[in-house]
C-alpha positions as protocol buffer text, in pm:
chain_id: "A"
residue {
  index: 1
  type: MET
  ca { x: 251 y: 2165 z: 430 }
}
residue {
  index: 2
  type: LEU
  ca { x: 352 y: 2499 z: 275 }
}
residue {
  index: 3
  type: LEU
  ca { x: 422 y: 2809 z: 480 }
}
residue {
  index: 4
  type: GLY
  ca { x: 431 y: 3142 z: 298 }
}
residue {
  index: 5
  type: GLY
  ca { x: 625 y: 3456 z: 379 }
}
residue {
  index: 6
  type: ALA
  ca { x: 648 y: 3796 z: 213 }
}
residue {
  index: 7
  type: ILE
  ca { x: 964 y: 3966 z: 88 }
}
residue {
  index: 8
  type: ALA
  ca { x: 943 y: 4336 z: 4 }
}
residue {
  index: 9
  type: ALA
  ca { x: 1179 y: 4513 z: -235 }
}
residue {
  index: 10
  type: THR
  ca { x: 1193 y: 4884 z: -310 }
}
residue {
  index: 11
  type: VAL
  ca { x: 1303 y: 5009 z: -651 }
}
residue {
  index: 12
  type: VAL
  ca { x: 1399 y: 5376 z: -693 }
}
residue {
  index: 13
  type: LEU
  ca { x: 1349 y: 5525 z: -1040 }
}
residue {
  index: 14
  type: LEU
  ca { x: 1528 y: 5841 z: -1151 }
}
residue {
  index: 15
  type: THR
  ca { x: 1343 y: 6035 z: -1422 }
}
residue {
  index: 16
  type: LYS
  ca { x: 1510 y: 6331 z: -1595 }
}
residue {
  index: 17
  type: THR
  ca { x: 1276 y: 6621 z: -1681 }
}
residue {
  index: 18
  type: PRO
  ca { x: 1336 y: 6971 z: -1829 }
}
residue {
  index: 19
  type: THR
  ca { x: 1317 y: 7120 z: -1481 }
}
residue {
  index: 20
  type: GLY
  ca { x: 1535 y: 6868 z: -1301 }
}
residue {
  index: 21
  type: VAL
  ca { x: 1535 y: 6510 z: -1180 }
}
residue {
  index: 22
  type: THR
  ca { x: 1233 y: 6337 z: -1028 }
}
residue {
  index: 23
  type: LEU
  ca { x: 1271 y: 6045 z: -787 }
}
residue {
  index: 24
  type: ALA
  ca { x: 994 y: 5786 z: -771 }
}
residue {
  index: 25
  type: ALA
  ca { x: 1000 y: 5488 z: -534 }
}
residue {
  index: 26
  type: THR
  ca { x: 812 y: 5169 z: -617 }
}
residue {
  index: 27
  type: THR
  ca { x: 773 y: 4884 z: -368 }
}
residue {
  index: 28
  type: THR
  ca { x: 706 y: 4530 z: -490 }
}
residue {
  index: 29
  type: THR
  ca { x: 622 y: 4231 z: -275 }
}
residue {
  index: 30
  type: THR
  ca { x: 698 y: 3869 z: -362 }
}
residue {
  index: 31
  type: SER
  ca { x: 607 y: 3554 z: -174 }
}
residue {
  index: 32
  type: ALA
  ca { x: 856 y: 3301 z: -41 }
}
residue {
  index: 33
  type: THR
  ca { x: 729 y: 2951 z: 38 }
}
residue {
  index: 34
  type: THR
  ca { x: 872 y: 2716 z: 297 }
}
residue {
  index: 35
  type: ILE
  ca { x: 761 y: 2354 z: 293 }
}
residue {
  index: 36
  type: VAL
  ca { x: 691 y: 2164 z: 616 }
}
residue {
  index: 37
  type: CYS
  ca { x: 684 y: 1784 z: 585 }
}
residue {
  index: 38
  type: VAL
  ca { x: 498 y: 1534 z: 800 }
}
residue {
  index: 39
  type: SER
  ca { x: 681 y: 1286 z: 1021 }
}
residue {
  index: 40
  type: SER
  ca { x: 930 y: 1056 z: 842 }
}
residue {
  index: 41
  type: TYR
  ca { x: 947 y: 1296 z: 545 }
}
residue {
  index: 42
  type: VAL
  ca { x: 1207 y: 1566 z: 487 }
}
residue {
  index: 43
  type: PRO
  ca { x: 1211 y: 1859 z: 242 }
}
residue {
  index: 44
  type: THR
  ca { x: 1423 y: 1860 z: -73 }
}
residue {
  index: 45
  type: PRO
  ca { x: 1584 y: 2168 z: -232 }
}
residue {
  index: 46
  type: SER
  ca { x: 1299 y: 2166 z: -487 }
}
residue {
  index: 47
  type: GLN
  ca { x: 1045 y: 2198 z: -203 }
}
residue {
  index: 48
  type: ALA
  ca { x: 913 y: 1840 z: -222 }
}
residue {
  index: 49
  type: CYS
  ca { x: 875 y: 1597 z: 67 }
}
residue {
  index: 50
  type: VAL
  ca { x: 1049 y: 1258 z: 51 }
}
residue {
  index: 51
  type: ASN
  ca { x: 1048 y: 966 z: 293 }
}
residue {
  index: 52
  type: VAL
  ca { x: 1413 y: 896 z: 373 }
}
residue {
  index: 53
  type: ILE
  ca { x: 1315 y: 585 z: 569 }
}
residue {
  index: 54
  type: ILE
  ca { x: 1195 y: 384 z: 268 }
}
residue {
  index: 55
  type: GLU
  ca { x: 1267 y: 571 z: -58 }
}
residue {
  index: 56
  type: PHE
  ca { x: 1527 y: 399 z: -276 }
}
residue {
  index: 57
  type: HIS
  ca { x: 1647 y: 728 z: -432 }
}
residue {
  index: 58
  type: ASN
  ca { x: 1654 y: 916 z: -101 }
}
residue {
  index: 59
  type: CYS
  ca { x: 1767 y: 649 z: 143 }
}
residue {
  index: 60
  type: GLY
  ca { x: 1878 y: 794 z: 476 }
}
residue {
  index: 61
  type: THR
  ca { x: 1937 y: 1139 z: 328 }
}
residue {
  index: 62
  type: VAL
  ca { x: 1796 y: 1339 z: 38 }
}
residue {
  index: 63
  type: GLY
  ca { x: 1960 y: 1238 z: -289 }
}
residue {
  index: 64
  type: HIS
  ca { x: 2128 y: 920 z: -164 }
}
residue {
  index: 65
  type: VAL
  ca { x: 2050 y: 649 z: -421 }
}
residue {
  index: 66
  type: CYS
  ca { x: 2096 y: 287 z: -319 }
}
residue {
  index: 67
  type: PRO
  ca { x: 2336 y: 76 z: -530 }
}
residue {
  index: 68
  type: ASN
  ca { x: 2190 y: -156 z: -793 }
}
residue {
  index: 69
  type: THR
  ca { x: 2287 y: -451 z: -575 }
}
residue {
  index: 70
  type: ASN
  ca { x: 2009 y: -348 z: -336 }
}
residue {
  index: 71
  type: LEU
  ca { x: 1634 y: -385 z: -388 }
}
residue {
  index: 72
  type: SER
  ca { x: 1491 y: -140 z: -137 }
}
residue {
  index: 73
  type: CYS
  ca { x: 1548 y: 114 z: 138 }
}
residue {
  index: 74
  type: SER
  ca { x: 1441 y: -1 z: 484 }
}
residue {
  index: 75
  type: ALA
  ca { x: 1488 y: 191 z: 811 }
}
residue {
  index: 76
  type: SER
  ca { x: 1699 y: 446 z: 615 }
}
residue {
  index: 77
  type: VAL
  ca { x: 1944 y: 174 z: 508 }
}
residue {
  index: 78
  type: CYS
  ca { x: 1984 y: 20 z: 162 }
}
residue {
  index: 79
  type: SER
  ca { x: 1859 y: -337 z: 175 }
}
residue {
  index: 80
  type: THR
  ca { x: 1831 y: -657 z: -27 }
}
residue {
  index: 81
  type: ASP
  ca { x: 1475 y: -707 z: 102 }
}
residue {
  index: 82
  type: PRO
  ca { x: 1207 y: -682 z: -170 }
}
residue {
  index: 83
  type: SER
  ca { x: 1044 y: -350 z: -251 }
}
residue {
  index: 84
  type: ILE
  ca { x: 679 y: -264 z: -316 }
}
residue {
  index: 85
  type: GLN
  ca { x: 578 y: -394 z: -660 }
}
residue {
  index: 86
  type: LEU
  ca { x: 299 y: -144 z: -735 }
}
residue {
  index: 87
  type: PRO
  ca { x: 445 y: 154 z: -928 }
}
residue {
  index: 88
  type: ASN
  ca { x: 206 y: 423 z: -797 }
}
residue {
  index: 89
  type: PRO
  ca { x: 49 y: 290 z: -477 }
}
residue {
  index: 90
  type: HIS
  ca { x: -176 y: 457 z: -223 }
}
residue {
  index: 91
  type: THR
  ca { x: -89 y: 369 z: 135 }
}
residue {
  index: 92
  type: GLY
  ca { x: -342 y: 192 z: 353 }
}
residue {
  index: 93
  type: ILE
  ca { x: -122 y: 74 z: 641 }
}
residue {
  index: 94
  type: SER
  ca { x: 256 y: 124 z: 650 }
}
residue {
  index: 95
  type: GLY
  ca { x: 548 y: 66 z: 883 }
}
residue {
  index: 96
  type: SER
  ca { x: 713 y: 379 z: 742 }
}
residue {
  index: 97
  type: SER
  ca { x: 505 y: 583 z: 987 }
}
residue {
  index: 98
  type: GLY
  ca { x: 752 y: 483 z: 1258 }
}
residue {
  index: 99
  type: ALA
  ca { x: 538 y: 233 z: 1449 }
}
residue {
  index: 100
  type: SER
  ca { x: 502 y: -143 z: 1425 }
}
residue {
  index: 101
  type: ILE
  ca { x: 153 y: -269 z: 1343 }
}
residue {
  index: 102
  type: ASP
  ca { x: -18 y: -584 z: 1464 }
}
residue {
  index: 103
  type: ASP
  ca { x: -380 y: -701 z: 1453 }
}
residue {
  index: 104
  type: ILE
  ca { x: -520 y: -383 z: 1300 }
}
residue {
  index: 105
  type: ILE
  ca { x: -826 y: -316 z: 1084 }
}
residue {
  index: 106
  type: TYR
  ca { x: -812 y: -40 z: 824 }
}
residue {
  index: 107
  type: PRO
  ca { x: -1122 y: 68 z: 627 }
}
residue {
  index: 108
  type: ASP
  ca { x: -1074 y: 184 z: 267 }
}
residue {
  index: 109
  type: SER
  ca { x: -1303 y: 380 z: 35 }
}
residue {
  index: 110
  type: LEU
  ca { x: -1249 y: 258 z: -320 }
}
residue {
  index: 111
  type: PRO
  ca { x: -1253 y: 458 z: -646 }
}
residue {
  index: 112
  type: PHE
  ca { x: -1515 y: 216 z: -784 }
}
residue {
  index: 113
  type: SER
  ca { x: -1731 y: -70 z: -657 }
}
residue {
  index: 114
  type: ILE
  ca { x: -1613 y: -430 z: -663 }
}
residue {
  index: 115
  type: THR
  ca { x: -1826 y: -745 z: -656 }
}
residue {
  index: 116
  type: LEU
  ca { x: -1755 y: -1083 z: -499 }
}
residue {
  index: 117
  type: CYS
  ca { x: -1993 y: -1362 z: -393 }
}
residue {
  index: 118
  type: GLY
  ca { x: -2287 y: -1141 z: -490 }
}
residue {
  index: 119
  type: THR
  ca { x: -2171 y: -857 z: -261 }
}
residue {
  index: 120
  type: THR
  ca { x: -2107 y: -521 z: -431 }
}
residue {
  index: 121
  type: THR
  ca { x: -1941 y: -238 z: -240 }
}
residue {
  index: 122
  type: ASN
  ca { x: -1693 y: 49 z: -263 }
}
residue {
  index: 123
  type: GLN
  ca { x: -1603 y: 11 z: 106 }
}
residue {
  index: 124
  type: VAL
  ca { x: -1364 y: -265 z: 212 }
}
residue {
  index: 125
  type: THR
  ca { x: -1160 y: -342 z: 521 }
}
residue {
  index: 126
  type: VAL
  ca { x: -803 y: -474 z: 511 }
}
residue {
  index: 127
  type: THR
  ca { x: -627 y: -630 z: 809 }
}
residue {
  index: 128
  type: SER
  ca { x: -269 y: -701 z: 910 }
}
residue {
  index: 129
  type: THR
  ca { x: -362 y: -1071 z: 928 }
}
residue {
  index: 130
  type: ASP
  ca { x: -387 y: -1068 z: 546 }
}
residue {
  index: 131
  type: VAL
  ca { x: -763 y: -1059 z: 516 }
}
residue {
  index: 132
  type: LEU
  ca { x: -979 y: -834 z: 297 }
}
residue {
  index: 133
  type: CYS
  ca { x: -1346 y: -798 z: 395 }
}
residue {
  index: 134
  type: LEU
  ca { x: -1637 y: -668 z: 189 }
}
residue {
  index: 135
  type: ARG
  ca { x: -1858 y: -671 z: 499 }
}
residue {
  index: 136
  type: GLY
  ca { x: -1795 y: -732 z: 872 }
}
residue {
  index: 137
  type: CYS
  ca { x: -1432 y: -803 z: 959 }
}
residue {
  index: 138
  type: SER
  ca { x: -1208 y: -928 z: 1239 }
}
residue {
  index: 139
  type: THR
  ca { x: -838 y: -918 z: 1327 }
}
residue {
  index: 140
  type: ALA
  ca { x: -857 y: -1235 z: 1534 }
}
residue {
  index: 141
  type: PHE
  ca { x: -614 y: -1499 z: 1409 }
}
residue {
  index: 142
  type: THR
  ca { x: -738 y: -1855 z: 1439 }
}
residue {
  index: 143
  type: GLU
  ca { x: -588 y: -2154 z: 1262 }
}
residue {
  index: 144
  type: THR
  ca { x: -912 y: -2297 z: 1128 }
}
residue {
  index: 145
  type: ALA
  ca { x: -1030 y: -2411 z: 789 }
}
residue {
  index: 146
  type: LEU
  ca { x: -1295 y: -2224 z: 592 }
}
residue {
  index: 147
  type: PRO
  ca { x: -1557 y: -2114 z: 653 }
}
residue {
  index: 148
  type: LYS
  ca { x: -1427 y: -1910 z: 949 }
}
residue {
  index: 149
  type: SER
  ca { x: -1695 y: -1826 z: 1205 }
}
residue {
  index: 150
  type: LEU
  ca { x: -1552 y: -1482 z: 1295 }
}
residue {
  index: 151
  type: PHE
  ca { x: -1624 y: -1338 z: 949 }
}
residue {
  index: 152
  type: ASN
  ca { x: -1993 y: -1283 z: 881 }
}
residue {
  index: 153
  type: GLY
  ca { x: -1965 y: -1137 z: 531 }
}
residue {
  index: 154
  type: THR
  ca { x: -1780 y: -1185 z: 204 }
}
residue {
  index: 155
  type: THR
  ca { x: -1411 y: -1225 z: 291 }
}
residue {
  index: 156
  type: VAL
  ca { x: -1089 y: -1286 z: 101 }
}
residue {
  index: 157
  type: PHE
  ca { x: -817 y: -1483 z: 283 }
}
residue {
  index: 158
  type: LEU
  ca { x: -494 y: -1415 z: 98 }
}
residue {
  index: 159
  type: LEU
  ca { x: -256 y: -1584 z: 338 }
}
residue {
  index: 160
  type: CYS
  ca { x: -447 y: -1559 z: 662 }
}
residue {
  index: 161
  type: ASP
  ca { x: -176 y: -1596 z: 926 }
}
residue {
  index: 162
  type: ASP
  ca { x: -25 y: -1420 z: 1227 }
}
residue {
  index: 163
  type: LEU
  ca { x: 174 y: -1162 z: 1033 }
}
residue {
  index: 164
  type: TYR
  ca { x: 325 y: -831 z: 1145 }
}
residue {
  index: 165
  type: ILE
  ca { x: 428 y: -494 z: 999 }
}
residue {
  index: 166
  type: TYR
  ca { x: 762 y: -377 z: 1138 }
}
residue {
  index: 167
  type: ALA
  ca { x: 836 y: -11 z: 1210 }
}
residue {
  index: 168
  type: ASP
  ca { x: 1059 y: 200 z: 983 }
}
residue {
  index: 169
  type: THR
  ca { x: 1022 y: -37 z: 688 }
}
residue {
  index: 170
  type: SER
  ca { x: 822 y: -27 z: 365 }
}
residue {
  index: 171
  type: GLN
  ca { x: 609 y: -314 z: 491 }
}
residue {
  index: 172
  type: GLY
  ca { x: 236 y: -247 z: 484 }
}
residue {
  index: 173
  type: ILE
  ca { x: -81 y: -273 z: 276 }
}
residue {
  index: 174
  type: TYR
  ca { x: -102 y: -64 z: -42 }
}
residue {
  index: 175
  type: TYR
  ca { x: -353 y: -31 z: -324 }
}
residue {
  index: 176
  type: GLN
  ca { x: -368 y: 105 z: -678 }
}
residue {
  index: 177
  type: ALA
  ca { x: -641 y: 155 z: -939 }
}
residue {
  index: 178
  type: ASP
  ca { x: -554 y: 126 z: -1309 }
}
residue {
  index: 179
  type: GLY
  ca { x: -741 y: 176 z: -1636 }
}
residue {
  index: 180
  type: GLN
  ca { x: -1035 y: 387 z: -1748 }
}
residue {
  index: 181
  type: ALA
  ca { x: -1392 y: 393 z: -1614 }
}
residue {
  index: 182
  type: SER
  ca { x: -1587 y: 70 z: -1683 }
}
residue {
  index: 183
  type: ASN
  ca { x: -1259 y: -113 z: -1753 }
}
residue {
  index: 184
  type: ARG
  ca { x: -1059 y: -63 z: -1434 }
}
residue {
  index: 185
  type: THR
  ca { x: -867 y: -295 z: -1205 }
}
residue {
  index: 186
  type: LEU
  ca { x: -801 y: -254 z: -834 }
}
residue {
  index: 187
  type: THR
  ca { x: -495 y: -416 z: -679 }
}
residue {
  index: 188
  type: PHE
  ca { x: -406 y: -450 z: -311 }
}
residue {
  index: 189
  type: GLU
  ca { x: -48 y: -539 z: -221 }
}
residue {
  index: 190
  type: TYR
  ca { x: 42 y: -691 z: 116 }
}
residue {
  index: 191
  type: TYR
  ca { x: 405 y: -691 z: 235 }
}
residue {
  index: 192
  type: MET
  ca { x: 478 y: -816 z: 587 }
}
residue {
  index: 193
  type: SER
  ca { x: 684 y: -1042 z: 812 }
}
residue {
  index: 194
  type: HIS
  ca { x: 582 y: -1320 z: 1044 }
}
residue {
  index: 195
  type: TYR
  ca { x: 510 y: -1219 z: 1404 }
}
residue {
  index: 196
  type: SER
  ca { x: 836 y: -1221 z: 1608 }
}
residue {
  index: 197
  type: GLN
  ca { x: 1028 y: -1330 z: 1297 }
}
residue {
  index: 198
  type: PRO
  ca { x: 1120 y: -1014 z: 1101 }
}
residue {
  index: 199
  type: THR
  ca { x: 1334 y: -1195 z: 844 }
}
residue {
  index: 200
  type: GLN
  ca { x: 1045 y: -1419 z: 735 }
}
residue {
  index: 201
  type: LEU
  ca { x: 898 y: -1206 z: 457 }
}
residue {
  index: 202
  type: TYR
  ca { x: 566 y: -1237 z: 274 }
}
residue {
  index: 203
  type: GLN
  ca { x: 455 y: -1037 z: -29 }
}
residue {
  index: 204
  type: PHE
  ca { x: 145 y: -1090 z: -242 }
}
residue {
  index: 205
  type: ARG
  ca { x: -141 y: -915 z: -423 }
}
residue {
  index: 206
  type: VAL
  ca { x: -515 y: -946 z: -464 }
}
residue {
  index: 207
  type: LYS
  ca { x: -675 y: -801 z: -778 }
}
residue {
  index: 208
  type: PHE
  ca { x: -1036 y: -714 z: -866 }
}
residue {
  index: 209
  type: PHE
  ca { x: -1174 y: -646 z: -1215 }
}
residue {
  index: 210
  type: GLU
  ca { x: -1447 y: -394 z: -1296 }
}
residue {
  index: 211
  type: THR
  ca { x: -1537 y: -587 z: -1613 }
}
residue {
  index: 212
  type: ALA
  ca { x: -1544 y: -924 z: -1432 }
}
residue {
  index: 213
  type: PRO
  ca { x: -1759 y: -898 z: -1118 }
}
residue {
  index: 214
  type: GLY
  ca { x: -1735 y: -1204 z: -895 }
}
residue {
  index: 215
  type: ILE
  ca { x: -1374 y: -1280 z: -989 }
}
residue {
  index: 216
  type: VAL
  ca { x: -1067 y: -1216 z: -773 }
}
residue {
  index: 217
  type: GLN
  ca { x: -705 y: -1302 z: -848 }
}
residue {
  index: 218
  type: PHE
  ca { x: -420 y: -1372 z: -603 }
}
residue {
  index: 219
  type: LYS
  ca { x: -53 y: -1345 z: -698 }
}
residue {
  index: 220
  type: PHE
  ca { x: 227 y: -1443 z: -462 }
}
residue {
  index: 221
  type: PHE
  ca { x: 575 y: -1290 z: -485 }
}
residue {
  index: 222
  type: TYR
  ca { x: 757 y: -1387 z: -168 }
}
residue {
  index: 223
  type: ASP
  ca { x: 702 y: -1657 z: 94 }
}
residue {
  index: 224
  type: VAL
  ca { x: 1033 y: -1718 z: 264 }
}
residue {
  index: 225
  type: ASP
  ca { x: 943 y: -2023 z: 471 }
}
residue {
  index: 226
  type: GLY
  ca { x: 672 y: -2203 z: 272 }
}
residue {
  index: 227
  type: ASP
  ca { x: 422 y: -2105 z: 542 }
}
residue {
  index: 228
  type: SER
  ca { x: 239 y: -2408 z: 683 }
}
residue {
  index: 229
  type: SER
  ca { x: -3 y: -2223 z: 914 }
}
residue {
  index: 230
  type: CYS
  ca { x: -193 y: -2018 z: 657 }
}
residue {
  index: 231
  type: THR
  ca { x: -543 y: -2029 z: 509 }
}
residue {
  index: 232
  type: VAL
  ca { x: -597 y: -1931 z: 144 }
}
residue {
  index: 233
  type: GLY
  ca { x: -943 y: -1892 z: -8 }
}
residue {
  index: 234
  type: VAL
  ca { x: -1272 y: -1701 z: -26 }
}
residue {
  index: 235
  type: GLN
  ca { x: -1593 y: -1732 z: 175 }
}
residue {
  index: 236
  type: ASN
  ca { x: -1934 y: -1567 z: 148 }
}
residue {
  index: 237
  type: SER
  ca { x: -2017 y: -1587 z: 521 }
}
residue {
  index: 238
  type: TYR
  ca { x: -1938 y: -1786 z: 833 }
}
residue {
  index: 239
  type: SER
  ca { x: -2176 y: -2057 z: 708 }
}
residue {
  index: 240
  type: GLY
  ca { x: -2051 y: -2061 z: 348 }
}
residue {
  index: 241
  type: PRO
  ca { x: -2041 y: -2110 z: 62 }
}
residue {
  index: 242
  type: PHE
  ca { x: -1663 y: -2099 z: 37 }
}
residue {
  index: 243
  type: MET
  ca { x: -1368 y: -2198 z: -181 }
}
residue {
  index: 244
  type: GLN
  ca { x: -1052 y: -2309 z: -1 }
}
residue {
  index: 245
  type: TYR
  ca { x: -724 y: -2356 z: -185 }
}
residue {
  index: 246
  type: SER
  ca { x: -518 y: -2454 z: 119 }
}
residue {
  index: 247
  type: TYR
  ca { x: -523 y: -2481 z: 497 }
}
residue {
  index: 248
  type: ASN
  ca { x: -213 y: -2551 z: 711 }
}
residue {
  index: 249
  type: GLN
  ca { x: -38 y: -2699 z: 410 }
}
residue {
  index: 250
  type: THR
  ca { x: 339 y: -2656 z: 383 }
}
residue {
  index: 251
  type: ASN
  ca { x: 462 y: -2493 z: 61 }
}
residue {
  index: 252
  type: SER
  ca { x: 109 y: -2439 z: -65 }
}
residue {
  index: 253
  type: VAL
  ca { x: 211 y: -2111 z: -230 }
}
residue {
  index: 254
  type: HIS
  ca { x: 520 y: -2027 z: -434 }
}
residue {
  index: 255
  type: PRO
  ca { x: 677 y: -1713 z: -584 }
}
residue {
  index: 256
  type: ASN
  ca { x: 493 y: -1598 z: -899 }
}
residue {
  index: 257
  type: MET
  ca { x: 207 y: -1840 z: -839 }
}
residue {
  index: 258
  type: THR
  ca { x: -139 y: -1715 z: -939 }
}
residue {
  index: 259
  type: LEU
  ca { x: -481 y: -1821 z: -809 }
}
residue {
  index: 260
  type: THR
  ca { x: -802 y: -1698 z: -972 }
}
residue {
  index: 261
  type: PHE
  ca { x: -1130 y: -1752 z: -785 }
}
residue {
  index: 262
  type: ASN
  ca { x: -1455 y: -1733 z: -984 }
}
residue {
  index: 263
  type: THR
  ca { x: -1729 y: -1697 z: -722 }
}
residue {
  index: 264
  type: ASN
  ca { x: -1993 y: -1701 z: -996 }
}
residue {
  index: 265
  type: LEU
  ca { x: -1904 y: -2060 z: -1084 }
}
residue {
  index: 266
  type: GLY
  ca { x: -1769 y: -2172 z: -746 }
}
residue {
  index: 267
  type: ALA
  ca { x: -1434 y: -2272 z: -896 }
}
residue {
  index: 268
  type: TYR
  ca { x: -1072 y: -2160 z: -900 }
}
residue {
  index: 269
  type: THR
  ca { x: -772 y: -2201 z: -1129 }
}
residue {
  index: 270
  type: HIS
  ca { x: -412 y: -2244 z: -1020 }
}
residue {
  index: 271
  type: ILE
  ca { x: -111 y: -2140 z: -1226 }
}
residue {
  index: 272
  type: ALA
  ca { x: 214 y: -2261 z: -1070 }
}
residue {
  index: 273
  type: ALA
  ca { x: 535 y: -2062 z: -1071 }
}
residue {
  index: 274
  type: CYS
  ca { x: 749 y: -2079 z: -1384 }
}
């Protein structure tokens, strides 16, 4: 937020004439701007707002850059925990707001429509249980195989588990659109910990393609414990059809592993980590 103030200055001009000296006073007014930042952000000398809780180049205080031995800034402290992978993300849900987040639904309006299982929409819902819904959604966590009865519309289960976003961290759900109209991609990035286990980190993405309706791609970056209580797959409704990659299977996902679900063909491909 910018707050403006006025500064007045008076300039006196002396003009010499044949009959004497004439004094003329001119007053000019300039504007001074003061920036007011929202919670967790602080102003910089250049009148920008930075988040000193999570920003690598302003960690703890403005201008403090974390050493190269660190990967991120978390709770205003340089950390070896992973950072957000998306270069220019929009924030959906974030722990940097100062509050922990559990079992929450967040609706998002998208810059373009996506299609999956015959459902086309520019309105999706993301949840802190690592679910993305194109129709009705739920935050309830149940360790069941697909199809899950609590989800009555097209739903993506990235790593459906009892996960948690911890306060004063960069954990959260982010999204980013790339490319030009008719050839765009939309990527959601999830970064969280397991409930009551803050050091068990999970980080992965789900990607949609404007030129390939019906196709969705998962990519996993970080799964610290080889989660054995997760469900990974896609379903059209609580009665199916569905495609399930894994359910309660230890080490079912690995860093840099990619899954691509083609709901047009009812098939998926799996590329293991290198």
